[in-house]
N, C-alpha and C positions, 0 to 999 in steps of 0.2 A: 507650270502649265501641265495639266493632266494628260492631254492627248496631243502632244506637240507634233508628232508625225502627221496626224490627220489635219491639224490646224495648218501646218505648212503646205499640205496639198491644196487646201481651200484657198490659201493666199497665192500659191503658185499659179493656180488656174483662174485667179482673179474672180472668184465666186462671191457675188454680193448678196444673193438671195438663194435659198434652197427650198424647193417645193417637193413634198413627198406625197405619193398616193399609192394605194394598194388595189389590185384587181383580183377579185375573189371569184373563182369559178364555182358557183353556188348550185349544188346538185341535190335537192331534197329527195329525189327519187332516182332509181337506176333506169336503164334503158328499156326494161320490161315492166316498169310500173311498180316495183317494190318500193315501199316508203322507207327511206334511209333515216330521215330526221323527223321527229314528231313536232307538233306545235310547242310543246313544253320544252323540248331540247333547243329549238330555234329561239324561243323566248329567253332561255338561259344564255345562249350565245350573245343575243342582243344586249342583255343586261351586262355581261362582262365586257364586251367590246365598247359599250357606250361610256364607260368610265375611264377608258384609255385614250390618251390624246392622239396616238397614232392609229387607233382603230375605229374611233367613233364616227369618222366620215368615210368608212369603208365603201368602196364601189363594188357592189355585188352583181355579178352577171348571172342571173337566174336561168337555169335550164328548164324550160317548160316541158310538159309531157303530154303526148297524145299516143294512145295505143296504135301501133301500125298493124292494120288488118289486111288480109289478102283474100281476094276472090269471094267475099261475103255478099250477102244480099244488098241490093240498092236500098239505101235508107237515108232519110234526112239527118239522122244522127251520125252518119259517117261522111266525112268530107273527102271528096275525090276531085281529080281533074278529068272531066268528061267521063269516058268509059274505062279509065285506068283501073286495073285490078287492085292496085294498092290504094288504101284509104287511111284516114286518121279519125280516131274515135275518142271522145272525151270519156274519162273514167273517174273512179274515186281518186286516183292519184292526180289527175288533172285538177280536180276541185281542191285537193289538198294544197297544191302549189298556188292556186289563186288565193286561198285563205291565208297561207303563209306570206305571200307577197304583199297582201293588203295589211296584214298585221305589222310587217316590217316597215312599210311605208308610214303607218300611223304612229309607230312606237320607237322610231330611231331616226338618226340623221344619215342613215345609209343612202347611197345613191344607187338606184336600181336600173340595171341594163339587161342585155340579152345574151345568152350563151346557148348555142345550138349544136347538137350532134345530128348528122344526117346519114351516117355510114350504114344505118340499118334500113334505109329506103331509097338510096341512090346507088348506082353502080360503083364498085370499087374492086381493085385487085385483091387476091387472097381472101375472098369473102367466104363465109360459112355456107356450106351447101344445104340450104333449106329452100322451101318453095318460093319465098320472096326473092332470094338471090338468084335462083335459077330463072325466074321470070325476068329479073333485071338484066341477066346476061343474054338470054336467048329470045325474049319476047318484047322487051321494052327498047327505048332509044335514049340517047343522051338529051334529046330535046325534051322528052318526058321527065327526065331527071330535073332539068331546069324548071319546068312547069310545076313539078311536084314540090321542089324545094321552095319555090316562090310561094306556093299555097301554104306550106308549113310555116314559113316566116310570117306571113300575113296572119295566120291563125294564132301564132305565138305572140305576135305584137298586140293583137286584140285581147288575148288572154291576160296579158300583163298591163293592159291599158290603164286601169285605175291606179296601179302602183307606179308606173312610169309617169310621173307628174310633170316632167320637164318637156320642152318642145322638141328636143333632139335626142336621138338614142344612138348607142354604140354597141359593138358586137365583139364577142370572143368565139372563135371557131373551135369545135370539138377536136381534140388532139392536134390543135394548132395548124391544121393543113389547109389554110386559106387558099381558095382559088386553085385547087388541084396541085398544091405544092408537095403532096405526098399521095400517090395514087392508091396506096393501101387504104386510104381513108376517104379521099375526095377526088372526083374526076369532073367536077362542074367548072368548066373553064370560064364561064361568065358569072361566077358567083359574086364577084365584086360589083358587077353591073346590076345584079338583082338587088343587092343590099342598097346601092345608091338609089335605084328606082323606088324602093320601098321606104325611103326617108332616112336610112342610116347615114350618119356623118363620118363614121370611122371605125377602125378595127384596133383592138388592144390585145391581140393574141400573142404578140412577140415580146421578148425572145422565146423561142419555142423549145419545148422539151425534146422535140425532134429537130435538131439544129439545121438539117437540110432545108427546112421550111423558112428559115430566117432570111429577110431581105438583104440585098447587097448594100443598100444605103444604111448607114449607121447613125440615125437620128430621126426625129419626127419628120414625116414627109407626106406629100399628097401625090396622087396619080390619077390618070384618066383610065377607067376600066376598059379593057379590050378583051376580046374573046380568045385568049391563049392561056395556057397553064402558067401559074405564078406570074400573072401579068404585071404585078408590081415591080418586077425586075426586067420587064420587056421594054426595050428602047422606045417602042411606039406608044407607051403609056405616058411618056413625058414625066416620069417620076422625078421630083425635085425636093431637096431638103428645105424645110421652112427656115427663113431668116428674116431679119428686119426689112420690111417693105417688099418681101418676095411676091406678094399678091397671088398666091397659089392655093389659099384656103377658100375655095369657092364651092358652090353647090353642085357643080358638074365634075368635081374631083373628090375622090375618097381619101380621107386621112388614114395614115397608118403609123402606129408607134413602132420605133425601132431604136436600138442603141448598140454600142460596142460591147456592153456587158452581156455575158451569156446567161443562160437559163439557171444554171446551178447557183450563180452568185446573186440572183434576185428572188429565188424561190424560198418561201418560208415553210414548205411542206416537209416536216420532219419525218413523215412516213418513209421517206427515202433515207437509208442509212448514210449515204454520202452527204446529202444536204443536212441531215441531222447533225453530223460531225462538224460540218462547215459552220453551222449556226452557233457552235460553242466558241468559235474564234471571233468574239464580238468586235474587237478592234479591226481585224482583217476584213470582216464583212463591211464595216463602214468605210474603210479605206478603198475597197473595191467600188462601192457605190459612188464615193466622192471622185474617184480617179477616172471612172469610165462612163458614168451617166452623162447624157447630153447637156450641153450648155447653150442657151440662146440668150445673147445680149447680157451676159453676166448672171443669168438665172439658171441654176442647176435643177434638173427635173429627175427625181428618183422614182422609178416604178418597181414595186415588188408584186408578187402574185402568190396565191395559195388556193387550196381547195378546202374551205373551212368545214364542209360537211362530209369529208371522207369518213367512212365508217370507223376507221381506227381512232380518229379524234373523238368521235361520239362515245366509243367504248372506253377510251381513256378519260373522258370528261375533261379534255384539255385541248383547246382550239389553237390554231397556229398563231394568231395575233396576241394571245394572252399567255404564251409559254414564258418561262423565266428567261430563256435565251433571247427571244425577240424583244421582250421588255428591256433587257440589259442593252441590247443593240441600239434601241432607240434612246436609252439614257446616254450612250456614247455619242450618238448623233447630235442630240440636243446640247450636251456639254461642249462638244467640239465646235458646233456652230456658235455658241455663246462666246467661247474663248477666242474665236476668230472674228467676232463682231459681225457675224453674218446672220441675217434674219432667216428663221426656219418656219415654214407654214405647211400645215397639213391640209390637203385638198382632196377633191374627188375628180373623176375623169371629166365630168362636165366643166368643172372649173379649170382643169388643165387645158382642155380644148379652147375655152374662152381666152386663156392667156396666149396660146399659140395663135389664135385668130388675131388678137390685138398686136402681137409681134409681127405677124405676117402683113398686117395693114400699116405697119409703122406707127402705131398709136401708143406704143409703150417706149419710153426713152430707155436707152441702154443704161444699165446700173453703173 
């Protein structure tokens, strides 16, 4: 037996099925509209990922782009909330992202979702001293942050509308700071309520690169959004782990992914020297996944994440899911599952949520 230690963990935890999915923070442009990845480069990424079993069903959370404008003329080309001085404008970068998202939707099996940064148009601590941030500090309100973020999410959802072909959508927060869990990034206490109101079914931000953002519950759970910071940890939100027949995956509650495993052990981003070194320890990576990822009724769910369009990867012409180390890690995972007699399935976040919903309703028998 080639990977006895891993196989022993699979058997000890009584794992009958393994489901793997990747969450890709997909950023074709930076926050000021510079194009990071061309259509040709994204086409090459799609081509490479599509021939890899672990990558071809990649869940890409695309970050849309609108230029944030300040105190400009009233124009139908600039979207604003009432007489707010901050507005959002479509640009060449906006159209580039639309084109890329439609190309990906037509030419791959990727699952397209939404990734949003809003730290450049809502109040935050330690902000850069420019006109917009001075306005946010002295002349705007937290209520306007709420209305502005709601508008931005609506615009972004409409922008990706043709590419998001499924009925439900999911979210990843910029810098992981969901619902003001890090006031250097986000101070919108009712962010989860906004997401739920606009049709989002859940969040896949965690585990966070900023570990102070991570939820207290360590497994997939749902909660009722309330207007307090990091409300997913607030007792009044009624946060509960999903289990067989728990009946908590409902449209009035927001789903959130969480697990015992930390960010370093599920990140595939080799731009970090620490993570790059960790990814060379193929067996140790898989052991960590098997040992600490959540189990629901004999089903283990492994979630990894990466930033496939980081400029370093584009310069290197080597993307996270097609590096030699990540390919070898998945070879170890597949071989270990086979030796343990455990079924391994590669899925996307929509399919993961479907399975959680089935387990929650008691419609899947325990393995």
